[in-house]
DOTORTI-454073 format. One record per atom (N, C-alpha, C): x, y, z. Coordinates in steps of 0.02 Angstrom, whole numbers, plus 50000, padded with zeros to 5 digits. Example, Ala and Ser with C-alpha at 12.3 -4.5 7.8 and 13.67 -1.06 7.14 Angstrom:
2
506604971650390
506154977550390
506604983550390
506424988850354
506844994750357
506455000250394
//
This chain:
87
513504902849503
513634908849542
514104913449504
513934919849503
514344924649468
514954926649509
515504927849475
516104930449509
516044938049511
516234940849567
516214948049576
516784951149536
516624955749491
517154958949451
517534964049492
518164962649505
518554967049548
518904972749512
518964972449448
519304977849413
519134977449339
519424981949302
519304981949230
518734986549210
518374984749159
517854988849130
517284989949180
517074996149190
516544997749237
515884994249220
515794992549156
515164989349136
515084982349167
515634978849179
515594972349211
515314973049282
515564978049318
515314979249386
514584981549383
514404985649335
513704987849328
513244981949314
513444977549267
513034971649251
512944967249312
513494965949348
513474961749407
513004964849459
513094971349472
512714974749524
511964975049508
511794976449446
511094976549427
510784969649433
511134964449410
510884957649415
510784955549487
511274956949530
511224955149601
510664958949636
510574965249617
510054969449648
509364966949629
509264965349565
508614962949543
508464955949569
508984951749576
508884944849599
508744944449674
509074948749713
509024948449786
508994955549816
508444959049805
508414965949831
508374966049907
508684971149937
508644972150009
508094977150026
507904981249977
507394986249988
507054987849922
506394988949924
506014990949864
505544996549885
505585002149849
505145007849862
504735009249800
504105011049810
503665012749753
503565020249751
503625023249692
503505030349681
502875030949639
502315032949670
501685033349634
501665039349586
502105044249597
502125050149553
502305048449482
502745043649472
502925041649403
502875034049392
502525030649437
502385023449432
503035019449420
503515020349466
504135016549462
504295013449530
504695008249528
504965005149588
505715006349589
505985007949647
506705008349655
506915002349697
507314998149666
507554991949697
508274993249719
508424991649783
509084993249809
509424987149841
510084987149839
510484981949871
511174984749884
511464982949941
512164984549955
512604979349922
513134981749890
513614977349857
514284978449893
514614972849910
515244973149947
515794969749908
516384972549909
516984969449881
517434967749941
517474961349956
517854958950013
518394954149989
519004955050013
519554950549997
519794947450063
520314943450059
520604940450119
520854945750168
521004951650143
521244957150185
520674961250215
520064959650198
519494963250225
519104967050171
518694971750195
518264975650150
518684980350108
518584980050042
518934984549996
518494990649983
517864989549967
517384995049960
516684992149961
516194996549970
515494994649966
515105000349935
514534998749907
514095003949880
513385001249877
512915005949872
512215004149865
512025004949792
511774999749763
511544999849693
510785000949693
510565005649653
509855007049646
509655006049572
509145001949562
508895000749495
508165003149494
508015007449446
507335010049439
506965005749388
506385003049408
505994998549366
505315001749353
505115001949290
504465004749272
503905000249297
503395003349326
502814999649348
502344998049290
502455001249233
502025000349174
502254994349133
502894994249114
503124988949070
503664984449100
503894985949161
504394981749194
505104982849170
505214987549124
505894988949101
506274992549155
506924991249158
507334994749207
507824999449172
508025004449208
508485009549183
509195006849190
509585007449137
510275004949140
510765010749131
511355010249162
511845015649153
512135015449083
512255021349054
512555021748987
513285023948988
513495026649045
514195028549053
514355028849127
514975030349144
515185030449214
514815035849254
514675041549225
514305046749260
513605044449277
513275041049231
512605038449242
512625033149297
513145028849297
513215023749348
513285027049416
513645032649419
513735036249482
513075038649512
512585040249470
511935042349495
511545036549523
511705030449500
511345024549523
511665021349584
512295022949598
512655019649651
512975024749698
512935023349762
513275027349812
513835023249841
514445025349832
515015021449854
515255023749922
515425018849964
515725020150028
516405016750029
516925020550042
517595017650044
517795017050117
518035011050138
518215010250208
518825014450226
518875016350289
519435020450312
519985016150340
//
């Protein structure tokens, strides 16, 4: 079982989120216009004090070769993930 990366380099969180999303998707949508699948999963960071944050990770997978799009920087990761911060 992977440990959830709580801090540090954003790439650790991206790797974890992409792996969890592809392993256990909560939603999969097909786009026939460009032959891709969008695989989605909610990711939660929960501590003993409760929810720290949550976000939806979206991974786009090619229907042709099965390759998935990966983030190359924090801005790219932001396009793939929608973060919700608890109040």
